[in-house]
C-alpha positions, 0 to 999 in steps of 0.5 A, a space after each residue: 521490543 517497542 518502536 516508535 510512535 509515530 502520530 502524522 504519518 504519510 502512507 507513501 506515494 506522492 504525485 509526480 511534478 509535470 517533468 518527471 510525470 512527462 517523462 515517464 509518460 513517454 517511457 509508458 508509451 515506448 514500452 517502458 521494460 524495453 528501454 533500460 539502459 538507454 539515454 531516455 532511461 537515465 534522464 528518468 533517473 536524473 528526473 526521479 533524483 531531482 524529484 525525490 529530493 523535492 518529495 522529502 524536502 517538502 515531507 520535512 518542512 510541514 512537520 513529518 518525523 517520518 518520511 518516504 520516497 514518494 514511491 517516484 521511481 515506481 511505475 505503480 505502488 505494486 507493479 513494480 515489485 511483483 512484475 519485477 520477480 522472475 515469473 509473473 506477466 501481465 495477462 489479459 482477460 475478458 472482462 466478460 469472462 472474469 470467473 474465478 476472479 475478483 473484479 471490481 471496476 473504480 469509480 467515482 461519483 460520476 460511475 464506474 469505469 471498465 473492467 481492466 482486462 488484466 492480471 498478474 499471472 504466475 507462469 513459472 517459479 517465483 525468484 528475486 530479479 535484481 533488487 531496486 527497492 534497497 537501492 532507491 531505500 539507499 539514495 532516500 536515507 541518504 536525504 533525511 536525518 528523520 525516519 526513512 520508510 519503505 513500502 511493500 506490495 503484499 505477496 496476498 496480491 499474487 494471488 487474491 484477484 486471480 486465485 488459483 486461475 492465475 497461478 501455473 498448476 503445471 508450475 505450482 501442482 500445490 500452492 504450497 510451494 507457491 507460498 514457501 518460495 513468496 515467503 521465502 523472496 520478502 524474508 531475501 527482501 526484507 534482510 537486504 533492506 534491514 542490512 541497507 539501514 531500513 529500520 521501518 516497512 510498510 506491506 501494502 495490501 488491498 486484499 483484505 478491505 476489498 474482501 469486505 465488498 459484498 462483490 468481492 465475499 461472493 466472487 471468494 465464495 464462486 470459486 471455493 473458497 471463504 473469506 475467513 480460510 482466504 485470511 487465515 491463509 494470508 495472516 500465516 504467509 505474513 507472520 512467516 515473513 515477519 518471523 525473520 523481521 529483527 526486532 528493532 526494526 518496525 513493520 505497519 499494514 496498511 490496507 484501503 479500497 483501492 486508488 486510482 486517478 481519484 476512484 474507489 474501487 470497494 466498499 464496506 466495513 472492516 468486520 469481517 476481517 477485524 478479528 484475524 487481521 488484528 489478532 492473528 498477524 505480529 504486527 504492531 501497526 496498521 493503516 486503515 482508511 477511514 475517510 468516507 462512508 465506505 470504510 464502515 464505523 469505528 467499531 471494529 478497533 475494539 478488536 484490537 488487542 494491548 500494544 498496537 497501534 490504528 493510524 487512522 485515514 481519515 484525511 482524503 488523498 483523492 480529492 483536493 478539498 481540505 478537511 475541517 481540524 475539527 471535524 477531524 479531532 471529532 473523529 479521532 474521539 469517535 475513534 478513541 470510543 472504541 481503543 484508547 487514543 494512545 493507541 491512535 494515530 492520523 494520516 491520509 488515507 492512502 498515498 497521493 499518487 499510487 500510479 505513476 498518473 496521480 490523484 486529482 490534486 495538485 503538488 501545494 494540495 499535496 501539502 496542504 494535506 500532510 501539514 493538515 495531517 501534522 498539525 491536527 496530530 499535535 492539537 490532539 497528541 501534543 508535539 
């Protein structure tokens, strides 16, 4: 069935207000995983409730008609989900010995960070453990009459960066079983969200765009894989999950090159993966990072089939500098040379706080960026 098209979108995460940021930092410093149920944890939840109400109000005030909870209950865009599964843990690795892994530092104009030195490791059979994401969605849905969108990290996050080396061969001697378990987990999670009323799901995935970086492509080949073989597998896994999605649930795929406190991870246009990502995955909406020259040109959009929509991430969440409306309109017109305007939408290139510390902007900057998206979308596509 045809789904609603939102010409102005927001990727998901939002900046934490100071009180919530401070409370989260305190819990992080006291091994947050051990304090669930404590007084500090209860106080954190109260701060989250208040901050989410304010985040929803901000989105509605600037004119967005699809809103998120800002991911304000999360530590990061993906860790809460993948580390919340039975069978996973953080494994620390020597940054000097990263063979078999895709290890790219975060960087900006000032230079590159040291490699993080850790990967998510699968050490046991994977299964769900609780369901905080559906509980969070229910709270969000009660705050707005607009469409409430939820994001989940892609299952590929448990494989791409570490590959076979981060998946215990004693637990999963055959990777087909690993993927089977992940498909089951995601179909259960999507089913729970749908039962709670969710009709818009966004899958967040950095792996597709990161693989377009020549350094990442070289690392993939060095461990005995090819990008095309890897992404054929990833497309199949996503399609198996999507096969269980009811027809009235809209699903989008967001891909970017890393977003951590204003820094980025990868460089390279989408040409390497454009045909398979657009033609082989059974979704109708793609959120594509296009805010800098690192994303390449718009020519890969020529592979988008009829009936699919691309949300152009032209507004940066990494810097407070506000883009010029005329510049955004010109870039949309440029993209429309490769994909008809009616199949395009507008958004920031990523969230404002992929982890709880957030990017180097203020909440006022965030509001201005989101209002810019709405205003330009109205100007280009109408009300």
